[in-house]
C-alpha positions in Angstrom: 83.7 50.8 37.2 84.2 46.6 37.1 82.3 45.1 35.0 79.8 42.4 36.7 81.8 39.5 36.4 85.1 41.0 37.7 82.6 42.2 40.7 81.6 38.6 41.6 84.9 37.0 41.1 86.5 39.1 43.2 83.9 38.7 45.9 84.3 34.6 45.9 87.7 35.0 45.6 87.9 36.8 48.5 85.5 34.7 50.8 87.7 31.7 49.6 90.6 33.3 51.5 88.7 34.6 54.2 86.7 31.2 54.7 90.4 29.5 54.4 91.6 32.1 57.0 89.0 32.2 59.8 86.1 30.1 58.7 82.6 30.3 57.3 81.2 31.6 61.1 83.7 33.9 61.2 83.6 35.9 58.3 81.3 38.8 57.7 79.3 39.4 54.7 81.1 43.0 55.0 84.2 41.2 55.9 83.8 40.0 52.2 82.5 43.2 50.4 85.9 44.6 52.1 88.3 42.3 50.7 86.8 42.2 47.7 86.3 46.0 47.0 82.7 45.1 46.0 80.0 47.5 45.8 77.1 45.5 48.6 74.8 46.2 45.8 77.0 43.6 43.3 76.3 40.9 46.3 72.6 41.2 46.9 72.8 40.8 43.0 75.0 37.7 42.1 74.2 35.7 45.1 70.4 36.9 45.9 70.2 33.4 48.2 73.1 35.5 50.8 75.9 34.2 52.8 75.1 30.3 52.0 75.6 30.8 49.0 78.3 32.8 48.1 80.4 29.7 50.2 78.8 27.2 48.2 80.2 29.3 45.5 83.8 29.8 46.8 84.0 26.5 48.3 83.8 25.3 44.8 86.3 27.9 43.5 88.9 26.9 45.6 87.8 23.1 45.6 88.2 23.6 41.5 91.9 25.2 42.2 93.0 22.1 44.4 92.0 19.9 41.9 93.0 21.3 38.8 96.8 21.3 40.9 96.6 17.7 41.4 95.9 17.3 38.2 98.5 19.2 37.5 101.5 17.9 39.3 100.3 14.1 38.1 100.7 15.2 34.4 104.3 16.5 35.1 105.9 14.1 37.4 107.9 10.8 36.0 106.3 8.7 39.0 103.8 8.6 42.0 106.4 9.5 44.4 107.3 12.9 42.4 103.4 13.4 42.1 102.8 12.4 45.7 105.6 14.7 46.9 104.5 17.9 44.3 101.3 17.6 45.9 102.3 17.7 49.5 105.0 20.6 48.8 102.8 22.6 46.8 100.5 22.6 50.2 103.4 23.2 52.5 104.4 26.2 50.4 100.9 27.2 50.4 100.6 27.6 54.4 104.3 29.0 54.9 103.3 31.5 52.5 100.2 32.5 54.4 102.1 32.6 57.8 100.9 29.7 58.4 96.9 31.2 58.8 95.7 29.5 55.8 95.6 25.3 55.5 93.3 23.4 53.5 90.6 25.9 51.7 87.5 23.8 52.5 88.2 21.9 55.9 87.7 24.8 58.3 84.3 25.6 56.6 84.1 21.8 56.6 84.4 21.2 59.9 81.9 24.4 61.3 79.3 24.3 58.8 78.7 21.4 57.0 77.0 19.9 59.5 74.4 22.5 59.9 74.6 23.4 56.4 73.5 20.9 53.8 74.8 23.1 50.8 77.9 23.5 52.4 78.5 20.1 53.5 77.8 18.9 50.2 80.0 21.7 48.9 82.8 20.5 50.9 82.1 16.6 50.2 82.0 17.5 46.6 85.7 18.9 47.0 87.2 16.1 48.6 85.7 13.5 46.5 87.1 15.2 43.4 90.8 15.9 45.0 90.7 12.1 46.3 89.5 10.7 42.8 91.9 13.0 41.0 94.7 11.7 43.5 93.5 8.3 42.6 93.4 9.1 39.1 97.4 10.1 39.2 98.1 7.4 40.8 96.2 4.7 38.8 98.8 6.9 35.6 101.8 5.3 37.5 100.8 2.2 37.7 98.8 1.5 40.5 96.1 -0.9 39.6 92.9 0.8 40.8 91.6 -1.3 44.3 95.2 0.1 46.1 94.9 3.3 44.0 91.5 4.5 45.6 92.6 3.0 49.2 95.6 4.5 48.4 94.1 8.1 47.7 91.8 8.2 50.7 95.1 7.5 52.9 97.0 10.3 51.1 94.2 13.1 51.4 94.0 12.2 55.1 97.4 12.0 55.7 97.9 15.7 53.6 94.3 17.2 55.4 96.0 15.9 59.5 99.5 17.4 58.7 98.2 20.7 57.0 96.1 20.9 60.7 99.2 20.5 62.7 101.9 22.4 60.7 99.2 24.8 60.5 98.6 24.3 64.5 102.9 24.2 65.1 103.5 26.7 62.6 105.8 24.4 61.6 106.3 22.7 58.1 107.7 19.5 59.9 104.5 17.5 59.8 104.3 18.4 56.2 107.7 16.7 56.0 106.7 13.6 57.7 103.5 13.6 55.6 105.4 13.4 52.3 108.1 10.1 53.8 104.8 8.6 54.5 103.4 9.4 51.3 106.6 8.2 49.7 106.6 4.8 51.8 103.0 4.6 50.9 103.6 4.3 47.4 106.0 1.8 47.6 103.8 -0.5 49.8 101.1 -0.2 46.9 103.5 -1.2 43.9 
């Protein structure tokens, strides 16, 4: 029998994948249980407030994973262009590996549920704000002034989110390749 923490972790990982792929409303509790392989009792034990509580925790988990990936890209890059290229290519790789079924881990839920749920809205806002802040910090690390880095971070995140949506819709990485080129131009202008 899996430990309680294993059961909770499996449930959250499964929920994050399903929300990313089919959205919050398109995912039923039994889908999460089946994908996570957890017993029904563990769901109610770990998440007594139900699906919304699972959604909040899954969005937080997914958001933190992206935040860590952005920070890692900054820490392992030699300059701002390489930093942003690594972020774009990492997102493109994840999308391609999923067969174009998994774009941004937050966007689907943000679009469909954040206006209806204060809890999910707060979780998606927090994730996006953390990503934006991590991008800003990375740009500052490479000598871009704070004001320009803030503006650039918003532009970078917007560019990548839009490109992920187009790439997922077109089932092609071409929008991600174009976004990567646009980000390189942005860095040159910000210097």
